[in-house]
C-alpha positions as CSV (number, residue, x, y, z in Angstrom):
1,M,-3.5,12.7,-3.5
2,T,-0.9,13.6,-6.4
3,P,-0.5,10.6,-8.2
4,R,2.5,9.0,-7.0
5,T,0.6,9.4,-3.3
6,R,-1.9,7.7,-4.7
7,R,-0.7,4.5,-5.4
8,V,1.6,3.9,-3.0
9,V,-1.8,4.4,-0.6
10,Q,-3.3,1.9,-3.4
11,A,-0.6,-0.4,-3.2
12,L,-0.6,-0.6,0.8
13,L,-3.8,-0.5,1.4
14,Y,-4.5,-3.2,-1.3
15,E,-1.4,-5.6,-0.1
16,A,-2.3,-5.0,3.7
17,I,-5.7,-6.8,3.0
18,A,-4.3,-9.0,1.3
19,V,-2.0,-10.8,3.8
20,A,-4.0,-11.2,6.5
21,V,-6.8,-12.7,4.2
22,V,-3.2,-14.9,1.8
23,G,-1.7,-15.9,5.2
24,P,-3.7,-18.3,7.2
25,T,-5.3,-19.3,4.1
26,L,-2.2,-20.4,2.4
27,G,-1.8,-21.9,5.7
28,W,-4.3,-24.1,5.2
29,L,-4.8,-24.7,2.1
30,F,-1.1,-26.0,1.8
31,D,-1.0,-27.5,4.9
32,E,2.4,-25.4,6.4
33,G,2.7,-24.0,9.5
34,L,1.2,-20.3,10.1
35,G,4.5,-18.5,10.3
36,S,5.5,-20.2,6.8
37,A,2.0,-19.3,4.7
38,L,2.8,-15.7,6.3
39,G,6.3,-15.6,5.9
40,L,5.2,-16.5,1.8
41,A,2.5,-14.3,1.9
42,L,4.1,-11.6,3.1
43,L,7.0,-12.5,-0.2
44,M,4.1,-12.5,-2.2
45,S,3.0,-9.7,-1.0
46,T,6.1,-7.7,-1.6
47,I,6.4,-8.4,-5.0
48,A,2.9,-7.9,-5.5
49,L,3.5,-3.8,-3.9
50,L,6.4,-3.3,-6.1
51,W,4.2,-4.8,-9.0
52,N,0.9,-3.0,-8.2
53,Y,2.7,0.0,-8.2
54,V,4.4,-1.0,-11.3
55,F,1.7,-1.8,-14.1
56,N,-0.6,0.8,-11.8
57,G,1.8,2.9,-13.3
58,W,2.1,1.8,-17.0
59,F,-2.0,1.5,-16.4
60,E,-3.1,5.2,-15.8
61,R,-0.2,6.3,-18.6
62,W,-1.8,4.1,-21.1
63,E,-5.7,5.6,-19.7
64,A,-4.5,9.5,-19.7
65,R,-3.9,9.1,-23.6
66,Q,-7.5,7.7,-23.7
67,S,-10.2,9.3,-25.6
68,V,-12.6,8.1,-23.1
69,K,-12.3,9.1,-19.3
70,G,-13.7,7.2,-16.5
71,R,-13.5,3.8,-15.8
72,S,-16.1,1.6,-17.1
73,P,-16.3,-2.2,-16.1
74,Q,-14.4,-3.1,-18.7
75,R,-11.8,-0.9,-18.5
76,R,-11.6,-2.4,-14.8
77,L,-11.7,-5.6,-16.4
78,L,-9.0,-5.0,-18.3
79,H,-6.4,-3.3,-15.1
80,G,-7.6,-6.7,-13.3
81,L,-7.0,-9.0,-16.1
82,G,-3.1,-7.2,-16.8
83,F,-2.4,-6.9,-13.0
84,E,-3.3,-10.5,-12.0
85,G,-1.4,-11.9,-16.1
86,G,2.4,-9.7,-15.1
87,L,1.6,-11.2,-11.0
88,V,1.2,-15.1,-12.3
89,L,4.8,-14.5,-14.7
90,L,6.0,-12.9,-10.9
91,L,4.8,-15.1,-8.8
92,V,4.6,-19.0,-9.2
93,P,8.7,-19.6,-9.1
94,P,8.9,-18.4,-5.8
95,M,5.5,-20.1,-4.8
96,A,7.5,-23.2,-6.1
97,W,10.6,-22.9,-4.5
98,W,9.4,-21.6,-1.0
99,L,6.7,-24.4,-1.3
100,Q,9.1,-27.0,-2.9
101,I,6.8,-28.5,-5.3
102,S,7.7,-28.2,-9.5
103,L,6.7,-25.0,-11.5
104,W,3.5,-26.4,-12.8
105,Q,2.3,-27.6,-8.8
106,A,2.9,-24.0,-8.6
107,F,1.4,-22.8,-10.9
108,L,-1.8,-25.1,-10.5
109,A,-1.5,-24.1,-7.4
110,D,-1.5,-20.1,-8.1
111,L,-4.5,-20.1,-10.0
112,A,-6.6,-20.9,-7.0
113,V,-5.2,-17.8,-5.3
114,L,-5.8,-16.0,-8.4
115,V,-9.5,-16.4,-8.5
116,F,-9.5,-14.4,-5.5
117,F,-7.0,-12.1,-6.2
118,F,-7.9,-11.3,-9.8
119,F,-12.4,-10.3,-8.2
120,Y,-10.3,-8.5,-4.6
121,A,-7.9,-6.4,-7.0
122,I,-11.6,-5.4,-9.6
123,G,-13.7,-4.8,-6.3
124,F,-10.5,-3.3,-3.9
125,T,-10.3,-0.9,-7.3
126,W,-13.8,-0.3,-7.1
127,A,-13.8,0.9,-3.7
128,F,-10.5,2.5,-3.1
129,D,-11.5,5.5,-6.6
130,R,-15.4,6.0,-4.2
131,I,-14.1,6.2,-1.5
132,F,-10.3,8.0,-2.6
133,G,-12.4,9.8,-6.0
134,L,-10.9,8.8,-9.6
135,P,-7.6,9.1,-10.3
136,E,-6.4,12.3,-12.7
137,S,-6.3,9.5,-16.1
138,A,-10.1,8.6,-15.0
139,R,-11.1,12.3,-15.6
């Protein structure tokens, strides 16, 4: 796969699984109807999809400049922290608006969602690399 195709496939698979899990979970956690919860999940997914593409491009450019190749647990942890940290900044305002809560309340609510996504991001990336192989930047 070309680097661009790899990032697109990775992002689409990641988000499809995420929406399938997060939509119903949001409805349950925030006492929202399934339609509203899926709408919020799709909005969050769209934001995350764009961030995933941009962040992975930045990460792979940084990774290509490193003298040690491969994806160690430490590098995967750095990837997960960077991705999720940026995502917090991007998701809290729309969550607050959608759920009609304060930014602080949205931040706290987002923390619960992010705990899931932190482990999901690391696990998904590991599984994706096992199935599709490491990207050129990590070889």
